[in-house]
N, C-alpha and C positions, 0 to 999 in steps of 0.2 A: 503494499499499499503506500511507503514512505517512497520508493522508487518512483511511483506512478506521480504522487503529489509533487517529486521534484522536478520531474520531467514537463508538468503541466504550469508548475512555476516558471521555469523557465523560457516555455514557449510564449505564455502571457506577458512575459516580462520584454522579451524580444522581439515580439511579433504583434500584428495587431489581431490575429487569429484569437477566437473567443475561448479560451481553456482557462476558465479561473478556476485555481486550484482548491478544489472541493469548498466551494464557497468564496466570500468577499474575504481579502486579507485580514480585515479587521476580527474574522470570526474564527479564523486557525491560527492567528499570531497574536499572540497576547502582548507585546512590548517590540521595543526596536532591536533588543539585543537577541531575542527569538526571530525577529525577522532577519537577522543581519546572517545567522546561523542556518536557518531554511536557506536563504537565497545563494550563502557559498556551499552549500551541498547542492544545488541545484545547477552549479556551475559546470559539473561531469557532464551534463547534458547540453551545454551550449553549442558542441560540434555537430549533435545529433539535430538540434535545432536548424543549425546551419542548412544541414543535408535536407531538412524539410523544406527551409525556403529554397533549396536547390532544385528540389523534385519538383514544386510547384512552377519554377522558372522553366523547367525542361518541358513539363506538360504544356504550358503556355507558349512557349516556343513550338511544340508539335500543333497546337491549336490553330496559331496563324500561319504556319505554313500552309494550311489550306485555302488561305485568304491570297488574292493577289496583290499584296502589298509590295513596296519595294523594300530593299536589304534595309534601307535606312531607316524605314517607316519601322519595322520588324524590329530593329535593335534599340530603338527609341523606346518602343511600348516594353521591350524586355527591363530596359533601365528603369523605366518608370513604376513596372510590377516590384521590379526589384527594390526601389525606395519605398514604396507603398508597404510591402510585406514588414518592413520595421519602423512602420509610421516616423521615418525619417530620424529615428533615435540616435544614429551613429553618425548622421551629417551634421545634427544638431550638435554634438560635440566636438566635431572636428571646427567648426565655425566659431565657438567659444573659444577652444584651444588657438586657433589664429587669432581671433579678438586678443585674447588675453596675452600672448607672446608678441605680439605685433603692438601692443599698446601700452603695456607695462613696463615700468622703468625698474620696477623690486619687485621679488615676491609677493608683498600685499597687493600690489597693485594688478599683478598678474591674476590673482587669486579672486580679487574683487571683480574686474573686467569679467573674467569666466563665468562669475557666478549670476552676473547680469544676463535675464532673459532675451534681450534686445541683441539682433544682430548688427555689427558695423561694417562699415565700409569695406573694410580689408577682409572680414570674413564673408561676407556677400562675395567679394569677386574670388576668395578661393573656393566658395563652394561652386560657383559658375566653372571653373576651370576643370576642378575634381570632375563634375558629372560631365563636361565635356570631353575629358581624357578617357573616362570611363566608355562613354559613347563612342568613339574613335577607336579604341581598344578594341571592343566587342564586335567593331565591323572588320578590324586587321587580323582576327584570330581566325585560323583555316577552320573549314566546315568539319573538319573531320575530327576535331578535339572541342568544338563549341560546345555541344551538350555535356561533356565530362566537365569542361571549365564551369558552365552553368550550375551544375550540381555540386562539384566541388569546392571552390573558391569561398563561398558564403560559410563552409564548414571551417574551413582552414584560418580563417580571418577571426571567427569568433573563439578559434582556440588560442588564437593570439592574444585575446584580452585575460584568459585564463593563465597563460604564460607569464604575461607582464604584472597581472595582481598578485601572483605568486611570489616574483622575483623582486617587485619594485616595494617602495616604501610609499605610505600616506602622505601627502604635500601637506595637508592641514593638520595641524598641532589638537586641535580639538576632538572631542570624540563624536566625530563625523560618520555619517553611514556609509561611506567608502571606507573608512577606516577599520570598521567593524566587519565590513564584507572580507576587507584583506586580513583581518586579525582570525577568522576561521577558514579560511581557506587553507588546505594542507597538502601533504603529498598525494592522498589519496585521490582528491579532486584533478589534480595537475597529472598522474599517472594513468587514472582511467579514462580522462579526455584524451591525453594522448593516443593511447590504443586506440580510440573510437577513429582519430583522425589520420592514424597510421595505416590501418587496415585498408578504407578504400582507396588511400593516397594512393598506396603501391597497387593496389588491383588497377586503378584505373589509368595510372601514370605510370607506372612501372619507374624506370631510373630518373623521369624527369620531375617525378615527385621529390628527389634530392634538392634539385633545385629550387623547386617550391617551398620545402621545407628552410632552404639556407637562405632564401632571400626573407622569408619570415623572422627567423631567429636575427638576421641582421637587423631588421627594421625594429624590432623589439629591442635589441641591446642599443641602438642608436638614438632611439628615442628615451629609453630610460635613463640613458647617461646623460642626455640632453636636459631633461625634466631635473635630474637629479641636482644638476649645477645650476640651474635656473631658479628652481623653486624647492629642491630638497625633496621631490617625489612626484607622485601622479594622482590625478582625480579621475571619478568617474568620467568626466568628459574626456580627458586623455584616452582612457581605454575606448571609448567610442571614436574619438579621432585616430586611433591607432588600427582598428576594425576599418576603417574607410582607407587608409594609406596602404594595408597589408593588402586589400583588394585591389586597388590599383597596381600596387608593384607586381604582383602576381599574374595580372593580365599581361602587365609590359613585358614579363620573363616568358609567358605564352606566346606572345607575339614574335620575340627574338627567335625561338626555336621552332 
C-alpha cells in the first residue's frame, strides 16, 4: 500500500494527472515533517513518472502521425504536451533560477529574487530560448530514435533531481520544506531510482546510454558546484531548472550522435 501511495504522490507532484494519493494531502499527512518524509520516499518513483510522461508523448506522437501535419507542427505539439504534462513546474524553477542568479548581487538577493513568483525579463528571455532550442533539437533528432528519446529523456532528467538533492546541500538556512526533503532523502532512494533508470536506458540506447548518463552527471556536478559557490547550496527551483537543462543537453547529445 505504501508503494502505491508513494507512487501516486510522485505522479501528483510532477504532473497534472489526477492522482491524489488516497485523499487530499492534509488528510493523509498531518504535519510538515511527515510531508517531507513521504515526499522523499516518493522520489524513488520520479524516473517512473518520467517514463509515464514519455509514454504519453509517444502515444501522442503516434496519434498525430495519422494527421497530415507538417513535421514542424508535429514537434511543436509534442513540445506543448511535454510542457503541459508537468504544468510548467520545472520551467518555472528555471526562470526563477535565471532571474535570481542574473539579478542578485549576493546570496540574500539571489534567494529573495528566486522566491518572487513574478518572472523577470532575463527569465522570460531564457524561457523563450530553452523552448526554442528544444523545438529545434526535436526536429534534428533522427526518426529512428525519436520515439525512444521521447520515452526516456523525461525519466533521466527527473532522476537528475534525485541525484542533485542527494549530493547537494540546501541553500536556505531555515527549516524550509526543501531542506526537509533533502534531509529524508537517503541512499535507498538514490540506488533504487538509479536502477529504474539504468535498465530501460541500456535496453533502449545500449552504449549510447553511457553518453547520456555521462552528460547528465556532468551537468549535475557543474550546477551543484556553481550553486555552492554562489548561494551555498540548492533550492527546489534549482532542481526544477536542472530537469530542464538535462533534457536540453541530452537532446543535444542525441542530435550529435
